[in-house]
Backbone as a printed PyTorch tensor [residue, N CA C, xyz], in Angstrom:
tensor([[[-30.9930,  -8.2490, -17.8600],
         [-30.0050,  -8.1910, -17.8620],
         [-28.7710,  -7.9910, -18.0210]],

        [[-28.0520,  -6.5000, -17.9800],
         [-26.8560,  -6.1920, -17.0400],
         [-26.6630,  -6.4860, -15.6390]],

        [[-27.8590,  -6.2430, -14.8160],
         [-28.3180,  -6.4500, -13.1160],
         [-27.7380,  -7.9450, -13.0600]],

        [[-28.6560,  -8.2980, -14.0990],
         [-28.1760, -10.2000, -13.3330],
         [-26.8140, -10.3940, -14.0900]],

        [[-26.3070,  -9.8250, -14.5620],
         [-24.5730, -10.3370, -15.4320],
         [-24.0180, -10.1200, -13.7740]],

        [[-23.9780,  -8.2290, -13.2720],
         [-23.6070,  -7.8470, -12.2660],
         [-23.8610,  -8.4730, -10.7630]],

        [[-24.8240,  -9.0970, -11.0770],
         [-25.1520, -10.4270,  -9.3890],
         [-24.4710, -11.0620, -10.0560]],

        [[-24.5450, -11.9190, -10.6910],
         [-24.2530, -12.9950, -11.0410],
         [-22.3700, -12.9830, -11.3050]],

        [[-21.4560, -11.8330, -11.3830],
         [-20.2700, -12.1160, -11.1740],
         [-19.9860, -11.7350,  -9.4530]],

        [[-20.9010, -11.2950,  -9.0600],
         [-21.0020, -10.4730,  -7.0200],
         [-20.2280, -12.1370,  -6.7590]],

        [[-21.6010, -12.2580,  -7.0970],
         [-21.8770, -14.3070,  -6.1580],
         [-20.4390, -14.5710,  -6.7500]],

        [[-20.3910, -14.8900,  -7.8510],
         [-18.8630, -15.8010,  -8.2420],
         [-17.3050, -14.9070,  -7.6550]],

        [[-17.5190, -14.3160,  -7.1960],
         [-16.8390, -13.5690,  -6.3330],
         [-17.0000, -13.8160,  -5.0700]],

        [[-17.7570, -13.4140,  -4.4500],
         [-17.8740, -14.0260,  -3.0130],
         [-17.8520, -14.8840,  -2.8570]],

        [[-17.8100, -15.9710,  -3.6150],
         [-17.5190, -17.6590,  -3.1870],
         [-16.5050, -18.2910,  -3.3310]],

        [[-15.8270, -17.5170,  -4.5630],
         [-13.8950, -16.9610,  -4.4800],
         [-13.3010, -16.7900,  -2.9830]],

        [[-13.9690, -15.7060,  -3.1390],
         [-13.1500, -14.9820,  -1.8620],
         [-13.2500, -15.7590,  -0.5450]],

        [[-14.6670, -16.3660,  -0.0150],
         [-15.1500, -17.3330,   1.5580],
         [-14.2820, -18.8030,   1.0900]],

        [[-14.2630, -18.6940,  -0.1560],
         [-13.1220, -20.2300,  -0.6980],
         [-11.7730, -20.0530,   0.2080]],

        [[-11.5690, -18.8360,  -0.7400],
         [ -9.7730, -18.7170,  -0.1810],
         [ -9.6780, -18.3420,   1.4140]],

        [[-10.7060, -17.5040,   1.7450],
         [ -9.7770, -16.7420,   3.4000],
         [-10.3050, -18.5690,   4.0640]],

        [[-11.2830, -19.3020,   3.1720],
         [-11.6060, -20.5780,   4.2110],
         [-10.1850, -21.5430,   4.4200]],

        [[ -9.7620, -21.7360,   3.4380],
         [ -8.2650, -22.1020,   3.1070],
         [ -7.0010, -21.8240,   3.1260]],

        [[ -7.4520, -19.8810,   4.1150],
         [ -5.7260, -19.8350,   3.8230],
         [ -4.9680, -19.9710,   5.3430]],

        [[ -4.2860, -20.5570,   5.7290],
         [ -4.1440, -20.9380,   7.8330],
         [ -2.6180, -20.5590,   7.4680]],

        [[ -1.8600, -19.4920,   6.7140],
         [ -1.5590, -19.2840,   6.3470],
         [ -0.5420, -17.6400,   7.7460]],

        [[ -0.4570, -18.5920,   9.5640],
         [ -0.4740, -17.4810,  10.2380],
         [  0.2660, -16.8230,  10.8380]],

        [[  1.2710, -16.3530,  10.3990],
         [  2.3580, -15.3970,  10.2630],
         [  2.4410, -14.7140,   9.1170]],

        [[  1.4750, -13.9250,   8.3970],
         [  0.7200, -12.7810,   7.0840],
         [  0.6580, -11.3090,   8.3180]],

        [[  1.3360, -10.7140,   7.5280],
         [  0.8670,  -9.5670,   8.1670],
         [ -0.7140,  -8.8230,   8.3780]],

        [[ -1.3580,  -9.4710,   7.7930],
         [ -2.3950,  -9.0740,   7.7990],
         [ -3.4630,  -9.8520,   8.9140]],

        [[ -3.0900, -10.7510,   9.6630],
         [ -3.7330, -11.6720,  10.1480],
         [ -4.0130, -10.1250,  11.8410]],

        [[ -3.4760,  -8.9190,  11.5350],
         [ -3.0350,  -8.0500,  12.0930],
         [ -4.5660,  -7.0790,  11.9130]],

        [[ -4.9940,  -7.6270,  10.6980],
         [ -6.5530,  -6.6010,   9.9080],
         [ -7.2840,  -7.6070,   9.7840]],

        [[ -8.0960,  -8.2980,  10.0840],
         [ -8.8810,  -9.1560,   9.2860],
         [ -9.3380,  -8.5280,   7.9420]],

        [[-10.5110,  -7.6850,   8.2840],
         [-10.8230,  -6.7340,   6.5420],
         [ -9.7060,  -6.5790,   5.7040]],

        [[ -8.4270,  -6.3600,   5.1200],
         [ -7.6930,  -6.9700,   4.8090],
         [ -7.7080,  -8.1650,   4.0310]],

        [[ -8.5110,  -9.4170,   4.0710],
         [ -8.3710, -10.6600,   3.1390],
         [ -8.6850, -10.4600,   1.7400]],

        [[ -9.2460,  -9.7270,   1.3210],
         [ -9.9040,  -9.4220,   0.0000],
         [ -8.6920,  -9.2430,  -0.8590]],

        [[ -8.0460,  -7.9890,  -0.1260],
         [ -6.6400,  -7.8200,  -0.3770],
         [ -5.8780,  -8.9350,  -0.8450]],

        [[ -5.1100, -10.0880,   0.4410],
         [ -4.6670, -11.3070,   0.6940],
         [ -4.7290, -12.2960,  -0.5290]],

        [[ -6.4430, -12.1810,  -0.8090],
         [ -6.2190, -13.1920,  -1.8300],
         [ -6.3120, -12.6580,  -3.3660]],

        [[ -6.6080, -11.3280,  -4.0370],
         [ -6.0760, -11.2870,  -4.8580],
         [ -4.1920, -10.2320,  -4.6890]],

        [[ -3.9810, -10.0940,  -4.2180],
         [ -1.8120, -10.2350,  -4.1300],
         [ -1.0930, -10.9470,  -4.0970]],

        [[ -2.0080, -12.0760,  -3.0730],
         [ -0.9990, -13.6180,  -2.5230],
         [ -0.0800, -13.0080,  -1.8920]],

        [[ -0.2290, -13.0960,  -0.5250],
         [  0.6620, -13.1170,   0.5710],
         [  1.9900, -14.0370,  -0.5220]],

        [[  3.3640, -13.6540,   0.3230],
         [  4.8350, -14.3810,   0.1160],
         [  4.8080, -14.6300,  -1.1780]],

        [[  4.3530, -13.9070,  -2.3150],
         [  4.4120, -13.8780,  -3.7410],
         [  4.4390, -12.4250,  -3.9190]],

        [[  5.7960, -12.4370,  -5.1620],
         [  6.1600, -11.0030,  -6.1230],
         [  5.2940, -10.1710,  -6.0280]],

        [[  5.6070,  -8.7180,  -5.5130],
         [  4.6770,  -7.3950,  -5.1730],
         [  4.3300,  -7.1280,  -6.6180]],

        [[  3.3270,  -6.9640,  -7.2220],
         [  3.1700,  -5.9530,  -8.4360],
         [  4.0460,  -5.4940,  -8.8690]],

        [[  4.9200,  -5.5670, -10.1430],
         [  5.6280,  -4.7220, -10.3660],
         [  5.1410,  -3.8590, -10.9770]],

        [[  6.5600,  -2.1190, -10.6410],
         [  5.8010,  -0.9350, -11.3620],
         [  7.2050,  -0.4410, -11.3520]],

        [[  7.6370,   1.3520, -11.8400],
         [  8.2500,   1.9810, -12.7260],
         [  7.8270,   3.0770, -12.9080]],

        [[  7.8730,   4.3260, -12.1080],
         [  7.6600,   5.5080, -11.6610],
         [  8.6490,   6.4180, -11.5530]],

        [[  8.3560,   7.4320, -11.7850],
         [  8.8460,   8.8130, -11.3800],
         [  9.2100,   9.1070,  -9.7540]],

        [[  9.4190,   9.4930,  -8.9930],
         [  9.5340,  10.4110,  -7.9340],
         [  9.6160,  11.9800,  -8.4910]],

        [[  8.7190,  12.1590,  -7.6910],
         [  8.2300,  13.6040,  -8.5990],
         [  9.5870,  14.4980,  -7.7570]],

        [[  9.6050,  13.9200,  -6.4370],
         [ 10.6530,  14.6030,  -5.8440],
         [ 12.8100,  15.2160,  -6.3760]],

        [[ 12.9090,  14.6350,  -6.9270],
         [ 14.0330,  13.9460,  -7.9520],
         [ 13.7560,  13.4200,  -9.3240]],

        [[ 13.1210,  12.8630,  -9.8900],
         [ 12.8930,  13.0290, -10.6860],
         [ 13.3620,  11.8630, -10.9520]],

        [[ 13.6680,  10.6320, -10.3180],
         [ 14.5520,   9.5250, -10.6120],
         [ 13.0370,   8.4490, -10.6750]],

        [[ 13.8590,   7.2200, -11.4450],
         [ 13.0760,   6.2750, -11.4120],
         [ 13.1860,   5.7120,  -9.9160]],

        [[ 11.4080,   4.6930,  -9.6840],
         [ 11.6330,   4.2310,  -9.2410],
         [ 11.0420,   3.1270,  -9.8650]],

        [[ 11.3140,   1.5150,  -8.9240],
         [ 11.1720,   0.4820,  -8.9840],
         [ 11.1420,  -0.3710,  -8.2750]],

        [[ 10.1230,  -1.7590,  -8.4010],
         [ 10.6350,  -2.8450,  -7.8030],
         [ 12.0920,  -2.9630,  -7.0070]],

        [[ 12.8590,  -3.3860,  -8.5200],
         [ 14.2110,  -3.8430,  -8.3440],
         [ 14.7020,  -2.5610,  -7.2630]],

        [[ 14.7090,  -1.5270,  -7.3140],
         [ 15.4180,  -0.5430,  -6.7650],
         [ 14.9180,  -0.2960,  -5.2930]],

        [[ 14.0300,  -1.2740,  -4.6930],
         [ 13.4320,  -1.4100,  -3.7460],
         [ 14.2340,  -2.3220,  -2.5290]],

        [[ 14.7290,  -3.3950,  -3.7060],
         [ 14.8590,  -4.5280,  -2.7790],
         [ 16.3470,  -4.2170,  -1.7290]],

        [[ 16.1400,  -4.9080,  -0.9050],
         [ 17.0830,  -4.3880,  -0.0100],
         [ 16.5730,  -4.7950,   1.9790]],

        [[ 15.3190,  -4.0930,   1.1790],
         [ 14.8450,  -3.3370,   2.9010],
         [ 13.1190,  -3.2950,   2.8880]],

        [[ 12.4280,  -3.1690,   3.9700],
         [ 11.1900,  -3.3910,   4.1320],
         [ 10.7160,  -2.9440,   3.5100]],

        [[  9.9840,  -2.0880,   2.4180],
         [  9.3750,  -1.7060,   1.5930],
         [  8.0880,  -1.0290,   2.4810]],

        [[  6.9250,   0.0100,   2.5770],
         [  5.9810,   0.2450,   2.9290],
         [  5.3410,   1.2180,   1.9150]],

        [[  4.7180,   1.2070,   0.9770],
         [  4.1370,   1.8560,  -0.4060],
         [  2.5050,   2.0990,   0.3620]],

        [[  2.8050,   3.8030,   1.0400],
         [  1.9460,   4.2130,   1.8170],
         [  0.1040,   5.5230,   0.5770]],

        [[ -0.5520,   4.7660,  -0.1670],
         [ -1.3730,   5.8040,  -0.5380],
         [ -2.3620,   6.4590,   0.0160]],

        [[ -1.9480,   7.7360,  -0.5320],
         [ -2.8030,   8.7950,   0.1040],
         [ -3.3450,   9.8060,  -0.8310]],

        [[ -4.2190,  11.1530,   0.0620],
         [ -5.0250,  11.6770,  -1.1020],
         [ -4.6280,  12.6710,  -0.5670]],

        [[ -4.0830,  14.3050,  -1.6160],
         [ -4.2950,  15.4110,  -0.9040],
         [ -5.2680,  15.9430,  -0.0270]],

        [[ -6.0250,  15.6400,  -0.0660],
         [ -7.6340,  16.1640,   0.4820],
         [ -8.1640,  15.5400,   0.8000]],

        [[ -8.0670,  14.4920,   1.7260],
         [ -8.2780,  13.3060,   3.1590],
         [ -7.1410,  13.5230,   4.6030]],

        [[ -7.7680,  14.6390,   6.0030],
         [ -6.8890,  14.6150,   7.2180],
         [ -6.5700,  12.7690,   7.4830]],

        [[ -7.0570,  12.2400,   7.1110],
         [ -6.4220,  10.9020,   7.5910],
         [ -4.9160,  10.1930,   6.9740]],

        [[ -5.4550,  10.7800,   5.3410],
         [ -4.3670,  10.6620,   4.5740],
         [ -2.8600,  11.6150,   5.2580]],

        [[ -3.1720,  12.4910,   5.6000],
         [ -2.0130,  13.2350,   6.2410],
         [ -1.5650,  13.0460,   7.4800]],

        [[ -2.6520,  12.2440,   8.2030],
         [ -2.1090,  11.7220,   9.9390],
         [ -1.4240,  10.1480,   9.3790]],

        [[ -1.0990,   9.6860,   8.9640],
         [ -0.9760,   8.7280,   8.3680],
         [  0.6190,   9.0490,   7.7290]],

        [[  0.8770,   9.9180,   7.2080],
         [  2.0110,  10.6440,   6.2750],
         [  2.4880,  10.5890,   7.6720]],

        [[  2.4510,  11.4050,   8.8490],
         [  3.4290,  12.1840,   9.7650],
         [  3.7330,  10.6230,  10.9830]],

        [[  3.0950,   9.7130,  10.4720],
         [  2.7900,   8.2670,  11.6560],
         [  4.3290,   7.3100,  10.6220]],

        [[  4.1410,   7.5290,   9.3180],
         [  5.1440,   7.3380,   8.6600],
         [  6.4140,   7.5450,   8.2390]],

        [[  6.6520,   8.6480,   8.4410],
         [  7.3710,  10.0260,   8.7020],
         [  8.3620,   9.7170,   9.8510]],

        [[  7.6570,   8.9830,  11.0530],
         [  8.4610,   9.0600,  12.1050],
         [  8.8340,   7.3460,  12.0530]],

        [[  8.2010,   6.2930,  11.6070],
         [  8.4350,   4.9040,  11.1870],
         [  9.8680,   5.3910,  10.6960]],

        [[ 10.1330,   5.7540,   9.3480],
         [ 11.1000,   5.7980,   9.1460],
         [ 12.4540,   6.0770,   9.3970]],

        [[ 12.4910,   7.4480,  10.1790],
         [ 12.9590,   7.7250,  11.1540],
         [ 13.8700,   6.9400,  12.0390]],

        [[ 13.1720,   5.8250,  12.7390],
         [ 13.5800,   5.1980,  13.5060],
         [ 13.4550,   2.9920,  13.2730]],

        [[ 13.4510,   3.5490,  11.4040],
         [ 14.0250,   1.9840,  10.5830],
         [ 14.6010,   2.0690,   9.8040]],

        [[ 15.1010,   1.4600,   9.0240],
         [ 16.0880,   1.4400,   8.0580],
         [ 14.9290,   0.5260,   7.3360]],

        [[ 13.5120,   1.1580,   6.3980],
         [ 13.2620,   1.4760,   5.3960],
         [ 12.5250,   2.0930,   3.8040]],

        [[ 12.8120,   1.4470,   3.0400],
         [ 12.2430,   2.4510,   1.9920],
         [ 10.5290,   2.5040,   2.0190]],

        [[ 10.3840,   3.7210,   1.7410],
         [  9.3220,   4.5300,   2.4560],
         [  8.3370,   5.2580,   1.0550]],

        [[  7.6960,   4.5500,   0.4720],
         [  7.4680,   4.8780,  -0.4120],
         [  5.6680,   5.4720,  -0.5930]],

        [[  5.4700,   7.3880,  -0.9240],
         [  4.1420,   7.9520,  -1.2190],
         [  4.1110,   7.6100,  -2.2160]],

        [[  2.2840,   7.2870,  -2.3580],
         [  1.8110,   7.5510,  -3.4280],
         [  0.4820,   8.3440,  -3.2250]],

        [[  0.5330,   9.5780,  -4.1730],
         [ -0.5860,   9.4370,  -4.8520],
         [ -1.5920,   9.3280,  -5.1880]],

        [[ -3.0280,   9.1940,  -5.2840],
         [ -3.9410,   8.5500,  -6.3210],
         [ -4.8850,   9.3100,  -6.8730]],

        [[ -5.0390,  10.4860,  -6.5580],
         [ -7.0090,  11.0200,  -6.7990],
         [ -6.5740,  12.6610,  -7.3650]],

        [[ -5.2550,  13.1520,  -7.2920],
         [ -5.1440,  14.6860,  -8.0760],
         [ -5.0670,  14.2270,  -9.3550]],

        [[ -5.8070,  15.3050,  -9.9730],
         [ -5.2530,  15.4810, -11.1520],
         [ -4.0640,  16.2710, -11.6350]],

        [[ -3.3900,  16.8900, -11.3200],
         [ -2.2730,  17.8270, -11.2930],
         [ -1.4220,  18.0340, -10.2260]],

        [[ -0.3020,  17.5500, -10.7850],
         [  0.6880,  17.2690, -10.5310],
         [  1.7030,  18.0630,  -9.7400]],

        [[  1.3290,  19.3920, -10.4690],
         [  1.7770,  20.5840,  -9.5180],
         [  0.9850,  20.9590,  -7.7120]],

        [[ -0.5360,  20.1460,  -7.9150],
         [ -1.1500,  20.0060,  -6.3400],
         [ -0.7990,  19.0030,  -5.8650]],

        [[ -0.1220,  18.1470,  -6.1690],
         [  0.3750,  16.9040,  -5.2370],
         [  1.7930,  17.3650,  -4.4530]],

        [[  2.9220,  18.2890,  -5.5460],
         [  3.8740,  18.6360,  -5.5070],
         [  3.6410,  20.0620,  -4.8220]],

        [[  3.0450,  20.9160,  -4.9780],
         [  2.5370,  21.5960,  -3.2280],
         [  2.1200,  21.2190,  -2.1250]],

        [[  1.5240,  20.0590,  -1.8400],
         [  1.3090,  19.0430,  -0.9700],
         [  2.1500,  19.2700,  -0.1980]],

        [[  3.6010,  18.5900,  -0.7970],
         [  4.8710,  17.6110,  -0.9580],
         [  5.3660,  18.8430,   0.0160]],

        [[  5.2550,  19.6890,  -0.3020],
         [  6.3620,  20.8890,   0.0090],
         [  5.6460,  21.5080,   1.4010]],

        [[  4.7670,  21.8200,   0.9120],
         [  3.7710,  21.9090,   2.7170],
         [  3.6270,  20.9920,   4.0770]],

        [[  4.1310,  19.7310,   3.6920],
         [  3.9310,  18.8850,   4.3130],
         [  5.6310,  17.8220,   4.7790]],

        [[  6.7240,  18.8540,   4.2840],
         [  8.1330,  18.1190,   4.3200],
         [  8.1190,  16.7250,   4.1330]],

        [[  7.8270,  16.8150,   2.7380],
         [  7.9680,  14.7390,   2.5160],
         [  9.0480,  15.2580,   0.9270]],

        [[  9.1600,  16.4180,   1.1930],
         [ 10.7350,  16.4990,  -0.3840],
         [ 11.6450,  15.3020,  -0.4390]],

        [[ 11.5890,  15.0400,   1.1700],
         [ 13.0110,  14.2650,   1.4110],
         [ 12.5820,  12.1970,   0.8810]],

        [[ 11.3720,  12.8620,   0.2790],
         [ 10.4760,  10.7530,   0.6360],
         [ 10.0560,  10.5940,  -0.5570]],

        [[ 10.5620,   9.6380,  -0.7890],
         [  9.7880,   9.1650,  -2.2890],
         [  8.3120,   9.3720,  -2.9300]],

        [[  8.0130,  10.0730,  -3.6040],
         [  6.6320,  10.5000,  -3.5160],
         [  6.4280,  10.3040,  -5.1640]],

        [[  5.2030,   9.3200,  -5.8870],
         [  5.0470,   9.2640,  -6.8080],
         [  3.1030,   9.5700,  -6.7140]],

        [[  3.1850,  10.2270,  -7.8920],
         [  1.8770,  10.6680,  -8.9300],
         [  1.3720,   9.2900,  -9.4400]],

        [[  0.1290,   8.7880,  -8.7010],
         [ -0.5070,   7.9650,  -9.8910],
         [ -1.4400,   8.3860, -10.2500]],

        [[ -1.5740,   9.6180, -10.7440],
         [ -2.4560,   9.9730, -11.7200],
         [ -3.6980,   8.9270, -12.8880]],

        [[ -3.6900,   7.9190, -13.1560],
         [ -4.7590,   7.1520, -13.4460],
         [ -4.2010,   5.6930, -13.0770]],

        [[ -4.3640,   5.8850, -11.1300],
         [ -4.5040,   4.8190, -10.8660],
         [ -4.0120,   3.0870, -10.9080]],

        [[ -3.0390,   3.0300, -12.1210],
         [ -2.2610,   2.1340, -12.2460],
         [ -2.1050,   1.2520, -11.3680]],

        [[ -1.0100,   1.8490,  -9.9660],
         [ -0.1400,   1.4080,  -9.5610],
         [ -1.7920,   1.0690,  -7.5820]],

        [[ -2.2830,   1.6570,  -8.2390],
         [ -3.8650,   2.0340,  -6.9230],
         [ -4.3850,   0.7550,  -6.9420]],

        [[ -4.8480,   0.1280,  -8.7520],
         [ -5.3510,  -0.8330,  -8.7570],
         [ -4.7240,  -1.9430,  -8.7660]],

        [[ -3.1860,  -1.6880,  -9.5850],
         [ -2.4140,  -2.8720,  -8.9650],
         [ -2.4820,  -3.7340,  -7.4470]],

        [[ -2.6380,  -2.2280,  -6.4350],
         [ -2.7270,  -3.0220,  -5.0340],
         [ -4.1880,  -2.8780,  -4.6330]],

        [[ -4.3720,  -2.8910,  -4.7290],
         [ -6.5820,  -3.0010,  -4.5870],
         [ -6.7610,  -1.8760,  -3.2260]],

        [[ -6.3330,  -0.6080,  -3.8530],
         [ -6.7680,   0.5060,  -3.0880],
         [ -7.7540,   0.8760,  -3.8040]],

        [[ -8.7850,   0.7020,  -2.3670],
         [-10.7220,   1.4480,  -2.6370],
         [-10.4100,   2.5400,  -1.4690]],

        [[ -9.7030,   2.8860,  -0.8830],
         [-10.0900,   4.0290,  -0.0530],
         [ -8.4490,   4.2090,   0.6870]],

        [[ -8.5090,   5.1290,   0.3190],
         [ -7.0820,   6.3190,   0.9120],
         [ -7.0800,   6.1470,   2.4530]],

        [[ -6.2760,   6.4370,   3.0490],
         [ -4.8050,   5.8100,   3.4360],
         [ -4.9880,   3.9260,   3.6210]],

        [[ -3.5650,   3.6690,   2.7030],
         [ -4.1960,   1.7660,   2.6970],
         [ -2.5310,   2.3130,   2.3420]],

        [[ -1.7680,   1.3470,   3.3830],
         [ -0.3770,   0.6360,   3.3010],
         [ -0.1430,  -0.2700,   3.3220]],

        [[  0.3280,  -0.7160,   1.9220],
         [  1.1780,  -1.8630,   1.5290],
         [  2.4990,  -2.4760,   1.9180]],

        [[  2.9230,  -3.4670,   2.7120],
         [  3.8590,  -3.8680,   3.3570],
         [  4.7290,  -4.8980,   2.1590]],

        [[  5.5520,  -4.3320,   1.7550],
         [  6.9030,  -5.4110,   0.7480],
         [  7.6640,  -5.8990,   2.0550]],

        [[  8.1930,  -7.2110,   1.6230],
         [  9.9570,  -7.7860,   2.4710],
         [ 11.0960,  -6.9170,   1.5540]],

        [[ 12.2850,  -7.2180,   2.0550],
         [ 13.2460,  -7.6440,   1.2150],
         [ 13.4610,  -7.9660,   0.3270]],

        [[ 12.6450,  -8.3740,   0.2370],
         [ 12.9240,  -9.4320,  -1.1180],
         [ 12.2850,  -9.3910,  -1.7850]],

        [[ 10.8970,  -8.0910,  -1.6410],
         [ 10.3430,  -7.6780,  -2.6670],
         [  8.9560,  -8.5580,  -2.5840]],

        [[  8.5950,  -9.4870,  -1.4730],
         [  7.5910, -10.5970,  -1.5460],
         [  6.1760,  -9.0250,  -0.6460]],

        [[  5.2980,  -9.0840,  -1.6760],
         [  3.7640,  -9.3740,  -0.8530],
         [  3.6020,  -9.5400,   0.7640]],

        [[  3.7860,  -8.4820,   1.6780],
         [  2.7580,  -8.7570,   3.0040],
         [  1.9680,  -8.6620,   3.5070]],

        [[  1.5700,  -7.8810,   2.9070],
         [  0.1710,  -7.5870,   3.6200],
         [ -0.0700,  -6.3100,   3.6730]],

        [[ -2.1320,  -5.9450,   3.7220],
         [ -2.3280,  -3.9830,   3.8050],
         [ -2.3980,  -3.5880,   4.8780]],

        [[ -2.5900,  -2.5970,   5.2370],
         [ -3.6560,  -2.2210,   6.5040],
         [ -4.4420,  -1.1410,   5.7980]],

        [[ -5.7190,  -0.1800,   6.1590],
         [ -6.0700,   0.4460,   5.6550],
         [ -6.5400,   1.6090,   6.7460]],

        [[ -6.9490,   2.5620,   6.8330],
         [ -6.4860,   3.2400,   7.4470],
         [ -5.2650,   4.2680,   7.6360]],

        [[ -5.5240,   5.1790,   8.7170],
         [ -4.7050,   5.3670,   9.8340],
         [ -4.1460,   4.4290,  10.8020]],

        [[ -2.9860,   4.3720,  11.3150],
         [ -3.0200,   3.4790,  12.2580],
         [ -1.7610,   3.9450,  13.2090]],

        [[ -1.4770,   4.0250,  14.6060],
         [ -0.8730,   4.3280,  15.3590],
         [  0.7640,   3.6710,  14.8040]],

        [[  1.3210,   4.8070,  15.5040],
         [  3.1360,   4.2430,  15.0120],
         [  3.5000,   2.9650,  15.3640]],

        [[  2.6050,   2.1360,  16.8990],
         [  3.1850,   1.1300,  17.5090],
         [  1.9000,  -0.1280,  17.1110]],

        [[  2.1410,  -0.1180,  16.4230],
         [  1.1620,  -1.3430,  14.8240],
         [  1.5210,  -1.4950,  13.9080]],

        [[  2.5760,  -0.2840,  13.9770],
         [  3.0470,  -0.2920,  12.4090],
         [  4.4870,  -1.1700,  12.6790]],

        [[  5.3340,   0.0310,  13.7370],
         [  5.6510,  -0.4730,  13.8740],
         [  5.9900,  -2.6370,  14.4250]],

        [[  4.9280,  -3.0240,  14.8830],
         [  4.9610,  -4.1190,  15.0020],
         [  4.6900,  -5.4420,  14.3240]],

        [[  4.3840,  -4.2880,  13.2730],
         [  4.1900,  -5.2680,  12.1800],
         [  5.7830,  -5.9470,  10.6530]],

        [[  6.0900,  -3.9760,  11.4560],
         [  7.3500,  -3.9820,  10.3640],
         [  8.4930,  -6.0600,  11.1800]],

        [[  8.2270,  -5.4430,  12.8060],
         [  9.2260,  -6.0580,  13.3700],
         [  8.8150,  -7.4640,  12.5300]],

        [[  7.6440,  -8.0030,  12.8670],
         [  7.2830,  -9.4830,  12.1960],
         [  7.9780,  -9.1600,  10.9590]],

        [[  7.9760,  -8.9560,   9.9400],
         [  8.2730,  -8.5570,   8.9660],
         [ 10.0560,  -9.1200,   8.6400]],

        [[ 10.5450,  -8.5170,   9.1280],
         [ 11.9100,  -8.4380,   9.5970],
         [ 12.2010,  -9.5420,  10.1270]],

        [[ 11.7410, -10.0590,  10.8290],
         [ 11.4060, -10.8670,  11.7190],
         [ 11.4450, -12.6860,  10.6290]],

        [[ 10.5300, -12.4430,  10.1680],
         [ 10.7000, -14.1780,   8.9770],
         [ 11.4910, -13.8070,   7.7010]]])
């Protein structure tokens, strides 16, 4: 019986996703860059307010929330300390943040202990960045992070613009930021 319920739930979700994808004709969304993100766009709604959050920056102990990030394009990078592709993505995003006037928020999602995250931050020269430890995966759940690295794009007005999974090149991310800032 439980297996039948899971299959039924999967079929209903698949129908909803297919329906929403076929109805989505917004050609200006960031997610057009990566068709693997269609599931995310349906759950998070392109051009709608991004999910609210309020966390502590482990580097400064300052509160970090949606309102504090308004006024600039924001990239939220979900990563794990045990993944080399996450490190590659972190290095690319650090370079992006040097070249663009953006908010850059790193969210570590899988580590049990904040001390491990702080050690990683120190080792990877991330002390000047906003770093959040999402120990219970609340924020990563809101942004439908199934596997890191994943970078979420939010415009200066706090609207969700899309996401990309896996490490991307500097030029790919730069192009997405330019498109967001043009709109």
